[in-house]
N, C-alpha and C positions, 0 to 999 in steps of 0.2 A: 546366176545367183539363185540360191534356194529360197523359195517363197515361204513365208511364214503361214502356217495353217490358220484358218478361221477358228474362232472359239465358239462353240455352241451353235454351229451352223445347222440349218435344217433345209430340207428341200422345199421349194416354193410350191404352193398348190397349183394345180392345173386350172386353166381358164374355166370359170364358172363354178369351181369348187370352193366350199368354205372350209378353212382349216379347223379340224376338231381339236379344241384345247386339251381334250382328255386323251389324245393319242399322240404317237410319235411316228417318225419314219421307220424306226426299227421294229420289225415284227415281233410280237410277244413270244416268249419262250413257251413251249408246250408245258402244261401243268401235269405233274404225275398224279396217278390215281391215289397213291399213298398220302393221306392228310399230313403226316409228319414231314414227308419230303416236300410236300407243297408249302407248308409253313416255312420250311428252311429257305425256299426260293423267294419268299415275300421280302421286299426291300424294307428294312427296319426304318422307323422314323428317325430323323437325325436328332442328335442330342441337343438340348437347349444350349444356346450360346450365352455365356455370361457377358453382360454389357456393363462396363464401368464408365464413369463420367469422362475420364480422360481430360485433355487440356486443349485449349484453342490454338496453341502454338507449340511446336512448329506445324505449319500447314502441310497437308498431304498425309502420306502414310509413313510412320516412323517406327521401325522395329528396334526394341531395346534389349533383346535377348530373352525376354519372357513373354512378350506380346507386342501388339502394334497399336499405336495411337493414330486415329484418323481425324482429320479436320478439313473442312471445306468452307470457304468464304462465299456467302451470297446474301446480299442486302435485300433482295426482292423475294426470296424464298419464303413460302408459308410452311413448308415442311420439306425435310430432306431424308432420303433413304440411302443408307449404305448397302450396296449389293455385293454379296460375296458369291463368286462364280467358281464352280468346281470344274475339273478337267473335262467333264461331259457336257458342260454348258448349262448345268442346272444353277438356278439363281436362288439365293436366300437373302431376304431383305431385312434390314434392321433400321428401325426408325431412330433418327438422331434427336434426342430430347434436349441435350445440353446445347445452349446457344450463348456465346459471349462475344459481344462486339461483332455480330453478324457472322461469327464463325461457328459452324455446326460441328460437334465433335463427340467422340467416344473413344474408349480404350477397350480392345478385345484381347484378353489374355489367351495365350496359346495360338493366336494367329501368327504364323511364321512366314519367313521369306518364301516366295513362290506362289503365294495366295493371289488369285485373280480377283479384281474388284472394280467397281464403278459406282456412280451415284445417279439417283433419280431426284430431280428437283421439282417440287410441286409449287406452283405459284401462278401468277397471271400470265395469260398468253394474249397479248394485244399488240401486234407489231406497229400499229399506228401510234402507240405510245412508247415504242421502243422496248416492249416487254415480250419475251419469247421463251418463257418457261414451258417445258413439254415433258411431263413425267413418263411418257412412253419411250423416251430416249435414254438409253444407258450412256451416261456421260463420263468421259475420261477425267481423271484428276489433273487439274492444271499444274499441280506439284508432283505428278507422277514421275518416278525415277526410272521406270522401265515400263514398256508396253509389249503386248503380245497379240498376235492375230493379224487381221487385215480389214480394210474397208472394201466392201464389194460393190458399192454403188447402188445398192438396193434402195427402193423407194422409202423404206422405213428410216433411212438416214435423214430424210427431209421432213420438215414440220408443216408442209403444205401439200395439197393434192397435186401430184405430178400428172402431166398429160399422158394419155394412152394413145395408141395409134388410132383409136376410134374417135378421140376427142376432136371436135371442130375447132375449139379454142382452148387455150391454156395459158399459163403464166408466160410472159414474154421471155424469150431466150436472151441471154447475155453471153456473147461469144468470148468474153474475156474471163469468164468465171467457170467454175466446175459445171459439168454438163448436167442436164436434167435427165436422169435415167427414166425410161418408160416404166410406169407402174401398171401392174396387172389389175384390172378392174376388180377382180375377186379379192385382192389384198385390201383395196380401199373399202370394199363392202364388209370385210371381216375386221375392220379397225376396232370395233367395240370389243370383239373377243380378244384381240391381241394387245389392247391398251394396258397400261400399268394398272394393277388392281387397286381398288379403293376399299379401305377397311371400314366395316360398320361397327356399331357399338358392341364391344365385347367379343368381336369375331375377327377371324383372319380370313381375308378374301384372297382367293387364288384364281389367277387368270389361266394358268396352265399348271401341269404337274411339275414343271421345271421351276416354278416360283414359290418360295416359302418365305413367310413374313413373321418376324418375332411379334408376338401379340402385344400391342400397345394401344394408346388412345387413337380414336379415329382421326384421319387427316381432315384438315379444314376444307370446306367446299371451295371450288374455284369460282371466280367471278363469272358473270354471264359470258357465253362464248362470243368471240368476235364475229364479224360479218362473214369471214371466210375461215371456218373452223379447221383446226389441224386434224389430219386423218387419224392420228393416234396409233400408228403402226409401231410395234415394238422393235427397236433396233438391235436387241440382243441377238447375237449370232451373225450380225452383218457389220459390226463395228469392232474395233480393237478393244482390249481390256487393259486396265492398269495392273501393275504387278508390284507386290511388296518385295523389297530387295533386302539383302543382307549388306549392311554398310561396312562390314569389317573386311579389311584387306591388308596383306603383308606388304607394306611399302619398302621394306628393307632399307630403312634410313634414307629414303629418297629426299633429295633437295633440289630446288630449282637452280639451274645455272645462273639465273639472275644477271644476264649480260646487260650492260648499259647499251643505249641505242647506238653510240658511236662505234661499238664493236659488233653490231648486229647486221647480218645479211639474211633477209627473209626469203623463203621459198614457198610460193603459193602452190598448194597441191590438193588433189581430190583423192579421197581414200581408195575408191575403186579404180579411178582412172590411172592412178600412179602404179598400181600393182596388177591390173587385170591381165596383162600380157607378158609380164616379166618372167623370163625362163628360169631365173634363179629363185623365184618364190614358189614354194610347193603349190600345186594346183588347188588344193583344198583351202589354202590361205589367201588366194588372190581375191582382191576386192574387199579385204577385211582389215580390221585394226591390227590383227596379228601379222598379216602380210605386210602392212605398212612399216612395222618396226622390225621386219626381218633383217638380218645382218647385211644382205646384199643391198637393200635400200638405204640403210644407215651408212654403209660404206660409201655409197654413191654420193650421198649428201655431204659427208665429211670430206671426201676427195674434192668436192666443189669448193668447200669453205663455208658452207651454209651453217648458220648458228641458230636459226629458228624456222620451224615449219608452220605455215599458216594453213589450216585445214578449212576447206570449203564446208558448208554446213554439215554438222554431225548431230545436231539436235534432232530428235525424232520428227520426221516430216511425213506428209501424206502424198501418195501418188494421185495425180490429177485424173479424174474420171475421163475427161475428154481425151487426154493423151493416151490413156490406156486403151480406149476404144479405137484409136488410130494405130495401135501397135507401137506406140512410143512410151517413154517413161520420163518422169521428173528426175533428170540426172543430177542437176546441180544441187537440189535440195532446199531451195529458198521457199519452202511451203511448210513452215514449222507449226507444230502444235504442242510439242513436248519440250519445254524449255529447261527441264532438268534431266532429260533422258538421252543417252546416246542412241543413235539410230540403230535399230535391231538388225537391219539387213546387212550392216557392216560387221556383224559378228560372224565368226567362223562356225558357230553352232546356233543359228537363229531359232531353231526349234526349242532350245532350252531357255525357259523364261529367265530374264535378267542376265543372261550370259554376256550381253554387250557391255554391262557395267564393269565387270571384272576384267574383261578383255581390253576395254579402253584404258583402265587404270594400268594394266600391265604394259600397254603401249607407251603411255606417258613415262612410266618408270624406265623403260628401255631407252627412250629418247634422252631423258635426263642423264642416264648413265653415259651416253655418248656426248654429252655437253650440248645437246640441242634442245631449245625451248619449244613449247607447243602453244600456238596461238589459234584460237577458234574464231571462225567467221560466224557471227551470231545474227539472228534475224528477230529483233524485238519490235519491229515496226508494224507487222501484220501477222495474221495467223492463217492457217490452211482452210478456215471455214468460209472464206470468200465473202461475197456480197450477200444481199438479201435473198438471193436464190441458192445460196450454198447450203451444205448439210449442217445439221445440228449434232455435233459430236463432243463439244466441250464448253467453251466460254459462252457461246450464244445462249445455250440452255441454262447456264448457271446464273449469270447476271449480265445480260446483254449490254446494258447502258454503262455498267461499271468498266467492262473490259474493252469496249469499242467506242470510237468517236462516231457519233451519230450526226446526221445533218440537222442543223438548227431549223426548227419549224417543220421538219419532215423526218421524224425519228425512226421511221421504218427503213430509211436508207442509211448507208454508211459513207462517212468521209473516206476518200481514197487518195492518199498522198503517195502511194506506192505503185499504183497500176495493178494491184492484185485483188481489189474488191473491198478491202477494209483497212483500217489503221487502228492500232492499239491505242487505248486512251491513256496517254502518259500523264494526264491531269488528275486521274483518280488515284488516291493513296494506295489502294490495294493492288492496282495494276503496277504502280511504281514499286510496291513491295515485292510483287512477283518477280519483276525484272532484277531488283537488287538481291533478293534471296537466290535467284538463279545464278547470278554472277558469283556471289559468295560461295555457293555450293560447288561450282566448277573449280574455283580456286582452292578451297579448303578440303573438299572431299575428292576431287578428281585431279588436283595438283596442276592445273593448266597455268600458263604463264602470261596470258594476255588475251585480248579480244579485238577483233576487227568488227565494227558495228555497221551492218548493212543499212544503207539509206539512213544514216544517222540523223540527218536533219529532221526526220519525222519525230524522233524522240525529243527534239527541242521545241516542238510546236506548242505555243501557248495561244489559245484561241486559233487564229488563222496564221499567225506570224511565227517565224523561226526566231526563238529567243535564246541567245547565248547564255543567259542566266536562268534558264528554265529550272523547274524543280528537279528534273533528272540530273542535271549537271551539279546542282547543289548537293544532292545526295551522294553522288560519286566523289565530289571534292572532300566531303567530311568523313567518308567511310574509311576506316583504318585498314580494311582488307583490299577493297576494290581499287582504291586510289594508289596502291603500291605495285600494280601490275601494268603491263603495256596496254594502253588504250588507244586504239586506232579507229578513226572515223572515216567512213565513206561520206564525205561532206556534201551530199546532195540528196534530194528526192524529186519527184515529178511535180510537186505542188508549186504554187506561185512563191517566188523568193527562195526556192529550195536549194539553189546552188550557193553553198556557204564555204567554199574553199578559203582557208585563212581566217575563219571567224570562230573557231572553236576555242574553248578555254585553255589556260596554260598547261594543264596536265595532259592534254590530248596531243597526239600526232594525227596526221591526216594523209589519206591517199591524195597525192597532189595531181589532180587532173590537168592543171595547167602545165606541169612538167611533161606529162605524157604528150599533150598536144603540141607543145613547143619542140620537143625533140623529134617528133614525127615530121613536123613541118620543116624543120631545119634540114633533115637528111633527105627529104624528098625535093628539096630545092625551092621552097617557097620564098618569095622576096620579103625583105624587111623583118627578118627574124633575128638578126645578130644581137640586138640589145636584150630581147626576151630570152634568147638562148643563154647569154652570159648570166642573166639573173637566175635562171633555173639551175645552171651549172654550179653556182656558188651558194645554193641553199635557199633561194627564194626569200630573201630578207624582206622584200616588199609585202609578202604575205604573213610572215610570222614574227618579225622583230617587234612590231608595235604592241604585241600582247605578251612580251617578255619571254617568248619562246626562242629556241635556237635552231640552227640548220637541221638538227635531227628531228624536228617536228615534221619535216617534209618526208613522207614515205614516197620515194621516187620510184616510178614504174613507167614503163612504156607499153607493156603487155600485161594483161590480167585475164582471168577466166572469161570475162565478158568482152567479146570482140575477136579480132584476128589473133592467131598465134604469130610469133615473130617471123617465122618463115612465110606465112600467108600475107603478112603486112607488106612484104617486099615482092609478093608474087601475084597479088590481085588488086585491081582498082575497085571492083564491085563485090558486094556480098553474093554468095551463092547458097541460099538457104532453102532451096526447094524441098530438101529432104524433111524439113520441119512441117510440111503440110499446110503452109499458109501462103502459098503462091509468092514466096520471096518477100512478103510484106513485113515480116518480123525482122528484128535486128537493126542496128544502126546503119544508116545509109551513107553518112559522112565519116569515113574512117581515117582520113588523112594518110592513106596508103598510096603506094606507087608500085606498079608491077614490073618496073624496069624494062618495059617495052613489049611484053607479051602477057596476055591474061592467062594465068594458070601455068601448069607444067609445060616445059619446053625442052627440046634437045639442043638448043642453041648454046654452045659453050661460053660465049661471051656474056650472055644474059645470066646464065647460071653462076658465072664467076662474079658478076656484079651483085647478084642477089646475096651470095655468100658474104661478100665484102660489106654490103649494107647491114647484114645481121651483125657482123663483127663491129661495125661502126656504132650501132645502137648499144650493143653490150658494153663496149669500151666507154661510151658516154655515160651509161648508167652507173658503172662502178668507179668512174673517176669523178662523179658529181658529189658535192657536199650534200649531206642528208642521209637517209637510211634507204638502201636499195632493196627492191623486191624483184625476184626472178620468178616467172611463171613456169610451172612444171613442164618439162619437155622441151623448152626453148633452147636449152643447152645442147640438144641433139637434133634440132631441126624438125620438131613435131609439126604436122600439118593437119588441118581440118578440111582440106580441099576447098577452101574459100568460104566455109560456113562460119559466120561470126556470131552465132547464137545457138550453141549446141546444148542449151538447157534441157532439151528433150531427147538428146541422142546418147542413150546409155549403150554405146556400141564402140566398135573399133574406130569409128570416125572421131570420137572424143577421147578415147583412151590413149595413153602414151604408147607409142610403138617402139619397143626397146630394141628392135632390130636396127633402128636408125643410129644407135650408139656406135655401131661399127661403121656404118655407111658414112656418118658424119663425125668421125673420130676427131678430125681437125677442129671442128667447131667446139666440141666438148673440151678439147685441150685448151683452146683459146679462152673459153669461159673460165676454166680453172686458173689460167694464167692471169686474167684480168682481175678476178676476185683476190688472188694471192697478192697482186700488186697493191690493191687497196688495203688488204689486211696488214701488210708489212709496213705501210707508210701512213702515219697519222695525218700527214698533210692533205690526204684525200678524204679524211673523215673528222674534220675539225669539230670541236664542240661549241665554238663561237663563230659568229659571222666575221668575214673579212672587214678590216677597217679601211684599207686603201690608203693608209697614212704611214709616214716614216716610223720605223721600229726603234723604240728607245732602249730596249734591253738587249739588242744585238746589232746586226749590221744596220747602218743608216740607209736602209732601202725599204721599199714597200713590201707589205706582206703578200700583195698580189699586184700584178701589172698586166694590162691587156695591150697587145701589140699587133700591128698589121703584119702581113707577110714581109714587108720591107724591114721589119725589126725596129720600128719606132712605135711609141705609145699611141694608142687610138685617140682620135679627136672626136668632137661632136659630129663633125661631118662624116667621119668614118662610121660611127654608130648609126647615123641616119641614112646611110647609103642603102637605097632600096635593092640594089643588085649585089651587094656584098655577101659573099657566102663563105669567106675564109677569115680566120683570125687565130691568134696564138695567145696563150695565157702563161704567165710565169707565176709559180707557186713557191714562195720562200719558206723552206723548211725551218729556218731559224726565226721565223716570224709568227709562230703559232700563238705565242702569248698564253699558253695553257700549262697547268701543272698536272702531273699524274697523281695516282692514288696516294703516293708517298710524299707528295709535295715538291717533287723535283720538276724543273722546267722541262717541257717536252721539246726536243730538238729532232729534226728530221732532215732528210735530203731535200734539195730543191729540184723542181721539175719545170720543164718547158714543153707545153703540149700544143701541137699544131692541129687545127681542125680545118679540113678542106672539103666543103660540100659541093664545090664546083666539079664539073664533069671532066676537066682537064687537070693534069699535074700542075702544081704551082711551086715555085722556088721560095722557100722561107729563109730569111736571113736571121741568124741567131743574134741575140741582143749583145750589147757591148760587155766589156770585161767586168763591170760592177755587178752584173747578173751572174756571171760564171765564166771561167776560162775554158774548161773542158767539159764535153758532154758525151754521153753514150746512149744508144737506143735501148729502150726497155720494152716497148710494145709498138708494133706496126701492123695496122689492119690490112695492109696490102699482102701480108703473108698469111697463109691459111691458119697457122697456129700462133700468129702474132710475133714471131721471132724477129729480132733485129740485131745486126752486128755493126750498126752505124757508129762511127766515132766522129766528132767534130769539135772545132774550137770556136771561141767567140767570134762573131761577125762572119762566120762561114755561111755559105748558102747550102741548104739541103733541099732536095726535091721531095715534095710530099705528093703522093699519087692522087689522081682524081678520085673524089669521094672516098677519103680515107682519113685516119687519125695516126699521128706519129707522137709518141711519148719519149722524151729525152730526159735523162737524169744527170744532174751536175755532179762531176767528180772532183773538180777543183775550181 
């Protein structure tokens, strides 16, 4: 992947040198003897910038065709400077004099898309009171719609003195957070020269030749310095910059497919991982938005029957300094700071400012043209700034206490419900506004169709408790835009009481972690799972019915990005994460996996055949379950991560989809297509209402569902409570749906008899009596590599179901 260049970078001074603010790294051009020629080489003074009042809303930078409105919220700021950065890294500062409701704003005519900018916030710096304003830091716009450049880990990104190799003592290290890069002692000594300039009465102060300030009233004096003063190193040239974008785009009458949940099949994918090795994607488009919507990728998704692609984080995120120092990268992207900006590295032209915006929009348009919805995995629970030892690049330096949850009685520390060092403050109105504005922006301007909320319980925390009726959910409920798209919660965080599966409000669907665990346990042969398995197979009414939700509230998955791939789930008992550099300590240790007899790859044909069948069993269960299924990218072709269940830092072939497996595992691909097609063709597998288990009054006087033993008789309490039971059958009555279609017609479907056998030996299943059906034909058999079945049988016949397999029969009469 092409790296984005730093903006305004300069060479660091050598040890013991003081940087001269009047010089630059570029040697001066020789001056000619002719005075006229010499005058022609003198750089002219920049023209004055007209500054109009502008408006406090919308926040961020908004181009209207003639100029740009800038607005920044900060309740603690005593002064704010808008910094315009040119392509050479030179900075021009404009004091924002207009303040309304703590929003500092101005309008600059003639400032057009492509303009680099940032902010400097003057105010109190006292971490012991939760105050961290630092005007030496060029701060990113929380509402920035595009960013450019990179973070280089320099000491200037931090608002406290960093330890040098010569220091005997220094700030304590936190291994879970961004690393503390060594600071050159000369940089600390030169802090006064590199700090943000302060204006004096009637004058413009300049710290370097690269900084120019519009002449305004002097800035207020800061309060007395805290006990451990900030070094004041200027971060310009070491941080990213915000970019003004052009909001106009030719959508070509784009419309969302707007598929209801009962017609939805979700495919979780990573922009780069999905395309990095695909031979049909041009090399210059691999790992990009343009590559993801290439016809070969869209054709693959359509051939599967996928109706929605759920993208792992595409909001602008930061690369962890610690990982970078180890030669690793933040691959997953759960390290967000730009909630309105698509990640620039996924653009096919990352060196072009704001190119990611138009390329992302074009990608969405292409998916919509193919009838595929786009859902974003969003991270509104924390930011990339980490804990108290993290860098100051945005929110921390703008209004620390407004944006972050601080520890009561110890406000220099951050509440951490996510394991990332901080938690966004969902109790503050402006933080809530940022989240809601971000969601609306992605819907209205970027045309996405829904969101999956990472660690969503964090958003619901009021004080220390997870509150289903928190302010965030109230806002979503009443919002006419956000409430109308797909809202999917990851219903847990790492805080106390954070596991909230089944507890989200009616508008929401949820990643059903209990479904994942139960299906894994059933197929690896755990005892006492029949009752739980039946509940998950029929939509988890125990979790969702009480809140007025329906089976479709359950996002059913067995595999996601976090954990083993499907192939690895049946190939490894233990995680193998040594490549992550943490001595295999990272990642989940209890995976509910089974290696089928040998750890990792093997040449044993029987074990490989069993592993292939177990993959088919899990896929068949997933697509025959009531609820909304989600398939993880590459599982349809047997993707492996070699036993690594935490590839968050593996931006390599280890985590990318290996498309050569599509030919090697063509049978698995065909089976997946067949299982999804079976679900799509038959409403009985995707009911909109829970089963009643009662006689049907509008059709056959039989049950809408019936559970039977392999002997063909209905299950009893003793059968359900059997600790050793691993086999059961279910009858689904196609005439008992009790639902009407969009035109008000009763939905009628075929009836099915499904046999599940998790026992290691074949079992004879007796078909039910004639009131269930007279004749049956096989539709799907996981003992066959592609699921084919030519079985025909009559009522009360005995059919042999292979060990650890699924057999699906359809009623013909």
